[in-house]
N, C-alpha and C positions, 0 to 999 in steps of 0.2 A: 601264900607268901612267896615273894620272888617272881610273881606273875602279875600281869595286868590284863583284865578281861573287859571286852567291849560288847555291848548288847545292841543288836539291830532289830528293827521291826518291833520295838519294845512298847509302842503306844498304839491305840486304836479302839474301835468299838466292836465288841464281839457279837456277831449275828449268826455265827456257826462255830464249830470247833476251831480253835486257833492252833496252828502247828508250825507257823513260820517265824517264831521268835528265835533268833540265833545268838548264841553266846560264844565269842571267840576269845581264847586266852593265849597269851604269848609270854615267853620268859622275858624278864626285864633285869637290867643290871645297873649298878651305880657307875657314874662317869665322873672321873676326877683326875688329879695329878698333883704337880708341884709348881710353885711360883718362886722365882729367884730374881734378884736384881732390882726389885721395885724400890724406888726411893721413898724416904720418909714423907708422910703426909700426902701421898699420891695414891690414886686408885686406877685400876684397869678393869674394863668390863668385858667378860667373855660371853659368847653366844653359841648355843648348840642347835639353833634352828627353832626351838620351841621354848627356850628359857634363856634369860640373861642373868649372869652372876657377877656381882661387883666385888672385887677383891681389894683390900687395902693393906695387906701384910704378906710377907713372904712365908712360904711353907706349904703344907698340904691344903688342897681345896677339893670340893665336890659339888656338882650340881644337885639341887634339891630333889628334882624329879628323876626317877630311873629312866633309862632308855632301852629300846628294843631294836635289834637289827643294826642297820648302818647308822653311823654318827659322824658329825663333822663339827669341830670347834674352831671358832674364829675370834679375833679380837674386834669387838664392836666399838670400843672407845679406848684409844691409847692414853697412857698417863701423860700429863703435861711435861714436855721436855724430854720424854723418853720414847723409845720404840721397843715394843715387845713382839717377839716371834714365838711360834709354837712348833714343837716337834711332836710326832705321833698324833697329829691333829685329826686324822680320819681313820675309819676302820669299821669293822662289823663286830658288834658286841656279842660274844659267846660266853663271856664270864664278866665279872666285875672289872672295869677298866680303871687303872690307876697310874698309867704311864704317860699321860698327856703333860708335856713339859713346857712351861711358859717361862721365857727368859727375857728380862727387860734390860736394856742398856741405855746409857746416856745420863744426862743430868749431873755429871761430875763437875766440880768447880774448875773453871778455866779449861775445860776439855778433858780433865783427868777422870777416869772411871772409878768412882768411889766404892763400887761394889767389889773391887779388886784389892787384895792386901789390906793395908791401912791407909786410908785416904788415897787409894789408887795406885799404890806402889809397895814394893817389898824390898828391904835391904837386909843382908845377912852378915853379921859380924863373924865371919868365919875364923879369922885369926886376929891377933892384936896389931898386925902389920898391914901392908897394903894388899888387898884382894880385889878381884873384879871378874865379871863375865864379859866375853868378847864375841860369842857366837851363840846361836839359839836355833832350835827347831820346835815347831808347835805340832803336837800329836793330834790325831783325829778327834780325840776326846777333849781337846782344849788344854791339856797339860803341856808343860814346856820342859825341855831338857836343855841346859845351858852349859857352856864350856868356857873356861878362862884360866885364871891363875889364883893361887893362894900363896901366902908368904909366911909359913909357919916359923921360919928362922929368918931374922933380918938379913936381907941381901941375897936370899936364896928362895926362888919360887918353884912351885910344883903345879902340875895341871889340876884344875878343879872342875869336876863335872857334877852338876846338881840337877835335881828335878823339882819343879814347882807345880802345884795343883792349879786347876782352872780358876780357882777363887783367890789365888795369890798367897799360898802358904807353902812352906817347904814340905815336900812329900817324903816323910820319914821312912817309907817302905823302900826307897831307892838307895842303893849303896849302903853306906853306914850313916844312918840318921839323915838321909836325904842327899848325901854328898859322896863323891869318890875322888880321892887324891891319887894321882899317878906321877911317879918319879923314877928316874934312872940313876941320877947322881946329883950331888950338890951343885947348884948353878942356876942360871936364869931360864928355867923351863916354863914355857907358856903354851896353852892351846888357843888356836885362832879360828878354827872352823869345825863345824859339826853337821852331820847329815843322818837321816834315819833310813834304813834299808827296808826292803819289802817284807822282811821277817820281824820288823820291829826292833832291830838292834841299832845301836848308835855308833857311827864312825867319827872319830875325833882326830884332828890333825894339828900339828904345831911343831915345836922344837923341844927335844929332850937332850940332856947332857950325855955326850959320848965320852970316850977315853980322853980325848984332847980338846974337843970342841963341841959345838952344838950339832946334833944330827936331826935329819928329818924324821919325825915321829908320827905314827898312825896307830890308834888303838881302837878296839871294838869292844863295846860293852853290851851285855844282854839288856833286855827290857827292865830287869830288876836292878841294873847298875852294877853288875858283876863283870869283871874282865872275862872275855870269851877266850878260853884257852885253846880253841881250835883255830885261832887267828894269830899269825906271827909267832912270837915266843911268849907263851902265857898271856896272850891277849894284846901284846904290844909289838909292833914292828918298827925298827929303827934302821936308818940308812945313812952311811957316811960316804959322800962323794968327793971328799978331799978338802973340805973347808967347813965353815959354819953354814949348815942348811936349816932353813925355816920353811914350814908349810903354812901358807897364809889362807889358802882357799881350797875347798874340797867339793867334789860332786860325784855322784854315782851314775854310771851309764846304764843302758837298757839291759846289760848282762850282769849287772851288779858289781862290775869292776870299779875301782876307786881311783879317781883322777885327782891328783894333788898338785897345786901350783904354789910357787913361792920364789925363793931366792937362795942363792949361795953367797954367803956374806951376811953377817948378822943384820946390817942395815941396808943391804943392797950391794950388788956386785955383778952377778949374772942371773938372768931369769932361769927358773927351774920348773919343769913339768914332769911328773912321774905318774905311771899307772900301775896299780897293784891288782893282783888277782883277788878273788874272794877269800883266799887263804892267807893273804897278807904278805905275799912275796912279789917282787918286781915282775911285771908282765913282759916276757921276752919278745912278744909280738909287737910291742909298742916302741917306736923310735929306736934308740940304740940300747939294747939290754934293759928296756923298761923305762928309760928316762930320756928327756929332751933337755939338754944342757949346753946351749950354744955358747961359744966363747966370743964375746964382743968387747970392744974397747970401752964403750960408755958404761956408766953406772946405771943399773937397771934392776927392777924387781917386778913380780906379778903379785897382785893383792887379792884377786877374786876370779872365779871361773864359773861358766855356765856351759851346758852341753845342749846340742840340738837333737832332733829325733834320729839323726844319722850317727850320733855319738861324736860328731865333730866338736872340737874344743875351742871355746872363745875365752880369752883371759885378758884382764886389764891390769895396769899398774903404771909404772913410770920408766922413762929412759932419760937420763940426765935431767934436764929442766922441763921436759915435756911429758904429756900423757901418752901411754903406750897401750895398743890393742893388738892382740895376735890371734890368728886362727890356725889350728892344726887339724889335720884330718884324723879320723879315728885310728889311723895307723901311726900317728905321731909325727907326721910330716907337714911342714909348712904348706898351707894352701895357696898356690900361686895365683888363684883368682881373687884373693883378698889382699887389698893394700898393695904393698911392694914385697913380693915373695912371702906373703903371709903376715906382714907386719905393717901397722899404721902408727905413726907418731903424729901428735897434734899439739900445737902450742895454744892451749885454751886461753891463756892470758895475753897472747900476742905481744910478747915483750921478752925481757931478759929474766923474768921471774919464773919460779918453779911452779908446776902444777902436776897433779896426778889423779888417777881414777882408782877408787877404792871399792866400788860395788858395781855389779853388772847383772842385767836380765835380758831375756829375749822377748820381743814383742812381734810375733810372727817371724818375718825374716829380718826385722830391724833389731839392732843391738842398742840398748839404752844403758848408759853408765853414769855413775855419780861420783863426784870427787871434790877437789878443792884446788884453788890456785892463788898464788900470791900476786898482789900488785905492789905498788911502791910503799904501802904502809900497813897492809892487812891481808889476811887470808879470807877468800870469799867462796861461797857455794857455787858449784857448777854441775849442770846436767847436760849430757851430750848424747846424740844418737848417730849411729853409723848404718849405712846400707849394707846389703849382703856383699857388696864389692869392697867394703872396708874404707869407704870415704864418708865424710860427714853428710848426713841426710838433711838437705837444705829445706825440707818441708817441716822440720822440727825446730822449734825455738827460733832463734835468729841465725840463719845459715847453719843450723845443726847444733847450736849451743845455746843454753839458757844460763846466764850468770846472774846471781843474786848477791849483792853486797850491801853492807850497812856500815855503821860507824864502829861496830864492835871489832876488836883487834883480831879475833880468832874465830873464823867460821869455816866449817868443813863438813861435807857429807861423808859418812862412813858406811851407810846402809841404804838399801833401796827395796821397796816392796810395792808390788802391783796393787792398784786400787780396784776393788770390785766394780765392774762396769766400764773399766778403762781409765787410764791415767796412772799416776804414781804418787807414792809418798816417799820423800827423801828425808833421811834422818841422820843427825849428827850432833854437832855442838856449836853453840854460839857463846863465846867467852866462857862463862861458868855454868851455862844452862844446856839442857837437852833441847835440841831444835828439831821441829817437824815442819816440813813444808809440803804443800800439795801442788801437783802439776797435772795438766790435762794430757791426753794421749799425744797431742801435738807439741808438748813441751812448754805450754803457756803456764806461767806462774799464777796460781789461783789466789787472788788477793782477797777472796771472801772467806778464806780459811784462817782461823785464829785471829790474831790482831795484825792487820796490815799484811796478811798473807803468811804469817808465821805463828806457830804455837811454841812458845818458849816455856819449858817446864823447869822451874827453879826449885831447888831443894836448899837445905840449910847450908850446904857447902858446895863444892864443885861437882858437876854432873856431866858425864860424857856418854852419849848414846852410841854404841858400837855395833849393835845388831837390831834388826827390825823385821817384823812379819805382821800380816793381817790375819786375824782369826776368822772363824766361820760366821761370826756376826758382824764382820767388817771393822772391828776395833783394832787399833794399832798397838802392838805389843813391842816394847823397846827394852833391850837389855844393855847394861853397860857398867860403868864404874861411878859410884856415887860416894860422896863423903859428907859427914854430918857437920863439918866445920872447917874453917880455913886451915887449922893446924891438925885436923884429925886424919887418921889413915883412911884409905879408900875401902869401900865395901862393895861386894857384888850387888847389883840392883836391877830390878825389873819393874816396869811401869806399864799400865794399860791406858790408852787414850781413846776417848770417843771420837768418831770421825766427824 
């Protein structure tokens, strides 16, 4: 039992004593694993080189014939409309194998992945008032940690940090039943950005209420959703630079230092860049006392940030009616080789109307940013690319800019995610729906995606996509603010879309 024996030289005609019949036995083991994501009435066929196995339901499975030595499992036939991938597909059997994981994606209605949450999305009625998620990070295991706001008391919000499983359910092992509320005082406190450090902790940035106004706030939570008391003061660091400070974007450099960008002035006034040490205090080696806060006449703000391999800082936002891009060196000094003294302003709408950039990513040495711009009647989607010199990259889109507009009155990009294999997903909102558009690496709008180049995800009320990322299977995960009806309060929402 547990072995397979093979006989050689087992037939013949004896004319003398026969001594060459050989029996060879080898240990054999079962080969199996789990299947998830397979749609109803669908089948997937697995192959291990000697046997094919047809599966029609999710759960545990096992090949009928035991294996010995090396094994390799492949998908022989994909289910219609879905793509299944295998983890732990190869190895050498020295014991029973049960960790071969088959995950199927696709076949959601209108692009939505129905294996996630309920019909492809999850909303959480955190309080009876308005709540939402505005930032997100996907962990290596596919779980998500999201940051935003909750309104436990009408007119007064607090930071809301939550964790969602890879299957689209609130992870109740995180924080208190899946959520962590953070507050300093009564007022309009919101979290706008989140990142995960090399130790699996979460850094969250936004605005917290100070003594007289809003202060720049940064918190660090453990993997379990508990405030890390080794950071700042009991896990939270706040900074008052003399006005309303708001942190809108956050990134970690190669040394674990925390770069936060935003604005001074609740709705814009002066751009703000600060760098904190891993202990949650201002880094005195950066700019002036840890902050870059230039005084300029125009109204301006920074909305998002990305760092390169040298820890140089790129941030985007707006200045007056135009889009704004800046580059600072790792020391917090404007890079004179970029734009004009480290600053580039671009009028994406080429007129008297306002535009701004809300998300940014690096594509080699090229900077790609997404945002919105007004024309005479509506707000439209914009994607732009800049060279390492801080000028529009004319090889991208139309002279560096791709604009997409339709008849809907309110279209804007608020998030940007790199597409596996090259290109971009830009996410935001179109009127009352979440909007996802796909672009090539050269900025061309992919008209084969969704319907006429757009996937509009409509819920029973208004939905706004504010954060986006692509998971390990290439699915688009979107977090934002959803409502269940025109008169209903907003809820935190997260959806997963098939590519």
